[in-house]
ZAPAFI-624262 format. One record per residue (C-alpha): x negated, y negated, z negated; residue in one letter; residue number from 1. Coordinates in pm, whole numbers. Example, Ala and Ser with C-alpha at 12.3 -4.5 7.8 and 13.67 -1.06 7.14 Angstrom:
<pts>
@x:-1230; y:450; z:-780; r:A; k:1
@x:-1367; y:106; z:-714; r:S; k:2
</pts>
This chain:
<pts>
@x:1072; y:-317; z:-2322; r:M; k:1
@x:1193; y:11; z:-2462; r:S; k:2
@x:936; y:284; z:-2524; r:K; k:3
@x:1022; y:543; z:-2245; r:N; k:4
@x:985; y:254; z:-2003; r:I; k:5
@x:677; y:146; z:-2106; r:S; k:6
@x:526; y:508; z:-2134; r:K; k:7
@x:680; y:541; z:-1743; r:G; k:8
@x:523; y:210; z:-1610; r:K; k:9
@x:188; y:346; z:-1793; r:A; k:10
@x:227; y:694; z:-1632; r:G; k:11
@x:296; y:543; z:-1289; r:E; k:12
@x:-32; y:286; z:-1317; r:D; k:13
@x:-234; y:574; z:-1396; r:L; k:14
@x:-117; y:816; z:-1122; r:A; k:15
@x:-159; y:544; z:-885; r:A; k:16
@x:-503; y:451; z:-986; r:E; k:17
@x:-559; y:814; z:-991; r:F; k:18
@x:-434; y:885; z:-597; r:L; k:19
@x:-649; y:575; z:-492; r:I; k:20
@x:-935; y:694; z:-608; r:K; k:21
@x:-881; y:1033; z:-438; r:R; k:22
@x:-838; y:829; z:-115; r:G; k:23
@x:-441; y:799; z:-97; r:F; k:24
@x:-313; y:452; z:52; r:N; k:25
@x:-47; y:377; z:-190; r:V; k:26
@x:262; y:194; z:30; r:I; k:27
@x:509; y:174; z:-213; r:E; k:28
@x:593; y:207; z:-582; r:R; k:29
@x:945; y:260; z:-731; r:N; k:30
@x:1128; y:238; z:-394; r:W; k:31
@x:1503; y:260; z:-477; r:R; k:32
@x:1801; y:279; z:-278; r:Y; k:33
@x:2141; y:204; z:-442; r:S; k:34
@x:2263; y:453; z:-689; r:R; k:35
@x:2069; y:725; z:-570; r:Y; k:36
@x:1770; y:668; z:-762; r:G; k:37
@x:1409; y:580; z:-712; r:E; k:38
@x:1051; y:754; z:-558; r:I; k:39
@x:798; y:648; z:-773; r:D; k:40
@x:484; y:649; z:-553; r:I; k:41
@x:503; y:651; z:-144; r:I; k:42
@x:136; y:695; z:-15; r:A; k:43
@x:-45; y:796; z:269; r:F; k:44
@x:-262; y:1102; z:219; r:D; k:45
@x:-479; y:1030; z:554; r:R; k:46
@x:-173; y:1075; z:819; r:E; k:47
@x:63; y:1274; z:548; r:I; k:48
@x:322; y:1080; z:390; r:L; k:49
@x:331; y:1151; z:66; r:V; k:50
@x:654; y:1139; z:-162; r:F; k:51
@x:489; y:1143; z:-513; r:I; k:52
@x:707; y:1203; z:-866; r:E; k:53
@x:537; y:1092; z:-1156; r:V; k:54
@x:632; y:1242; z:-1506; r:K; k:55
@x:474; y:1123; z:-1821; r:A; k:56
@x:501; y:1231; z:-2182; r:R; k:57
@x:264; y:1150; z:-2474; r:T; k:58
@x:216; y:1561; z:-2591; r:S; k:59
@x:346; y:1917; z:-2484; r:N; k:60
@x:558; y:1949; z:-2769; r:D; k:61
@x:856; y:1962; z:-2544; r:Y; k:62
@x:665; y:2142; z:-2253; r:G; k:63
@x:457; y:2044; z:-1959; r:H; k:64
@x:589; y:1748; z:-1762; r:P; k:65
@x:589; y:1956; z:-1447; r:I; k:66
@x:906; y:2122; z:-1612; r:E; k:67
@x:1098; y:1802; z:-1560; r:A; k:68
@x:1110; y:1815; z:-1198; r:I; k:69
@x:1403; y:2054; z:-1174; r:N; k:70
@x:1637; y:2159; z:-842; r:Q; k:71
@x:1863; y:1866; z:-929; r:N; k:72
@x:1552; y:1640; z:-933; r:K; k:73
@x:1402; y:1774; z:-581; r:V; k:74
@x:1750; y:1740; z:-420; r:N; k:75
@x:1755; y:1377; z:-532; r:K; k:76
@x:1397; y:1331; z:-420; r:I; k:77
@x:1454; y:1477; z:-104; r:R; k:78
@x:1754; y:1280; z:-31; r:T; k:79
@x:1621; y:963; z:-131; r:I; k:80
@x:1300; y:1054; z:114; r:A; k:81
@x:1539; y:1125; z:397; r:G; k:82
@x:1683; y:753; z:357; r:I; k:83
@x:1347; y:583; z:330; r:Y; k:84
@x:1266; y:783; z:620; r:L; k:85
@x:1568; y:609; z:831; r:N; k:86
@x:1498; y:288; z:738; r:E; k:87
@x:1137; y:315; z:840; r:K; k:88
@x:1207; y:440; z:1151; r:E; k:89
@x:870; y:270; z:1285; r:G; k:90
@x:645; y:440; z:1001; r:L; k:91
@x:390; y:680; z:1207; r:K; k:92
@x:275; y:1011; z:1014; r:Y; k:93
@x:195; y:1347; z:1139; r:K; k:94
@x:370; y:1505; z:839; r:G; k:95
@x:595; y:1469; z:489; r:V; k:96
@x:477; y:1649; z:156; r:R; k:97
@x:603; y:1624; z:-187; r:F; k:98
@x:365; y:1573; z:-486; r:D; k:99
@x:368; y:1535; z:-849; r:A; k:100
@x:158; y:1358; z:-1107; r:V; k:101
@x:213; y:1472; z:-1437; r:C; k:102
@x:50; y:1288; z:-1732; r:I; k:103
@x:-30; y:1356; z:-2106; r:I; k:104
@x:-62; y:1003; z:-2250; r:L; k:105
@x:-329; y:1015; z:-2527; r:K; k:106
@x:-671; y:818; z:-2607; r:N; k:107
@x:-809; y:1011; z:-2293; r:I; k:108
@x:-488; y:1100; z:-2062; r:P; k:109
@x:-495; y:1420; z:-1926; r:E; k:110
@x:-371; y:1418; z:-1558; r:I; k:111
@x:-274; y:1710; z:-1351; r:T; k:112
@x:-227; y:1670; z:-1000; r:Y; k:113
@x:30; y:1895; z:-796; r:F; k:114
@x:20; y:1908; z:-427; r:K; k:115
@x:278; y:2036; z:-192; r:D; k:116
@x:546; y:2103; z:-516; r:I; k:117
@x:835; y:2241; z:-274; r:F; k:118
</pts>
């Protein structure tokens, strides 16, 4: 497994654990739609359906992980979220939100949660 894939998997595992401890109900991980890409975590925060982008890095040397979520990434997440909602017509929710979990992978990981990023 490449270093980036294992780093991403470790970050997503930490993010899922972080969210579950805060009361989220994770319903999907790495939900992929064809060539468009994937959404890292889809979860319920009470009755709100949340699409969560996870960014993990080993340091802040090249900026904070949140800086990697640019306009192209936002557009891609919105598109994939729309496809997900169309495919899951029977899913019951009162609203939709887009969050991010950013992680610096150290001995003691630094986790930063961003609610409603766009």
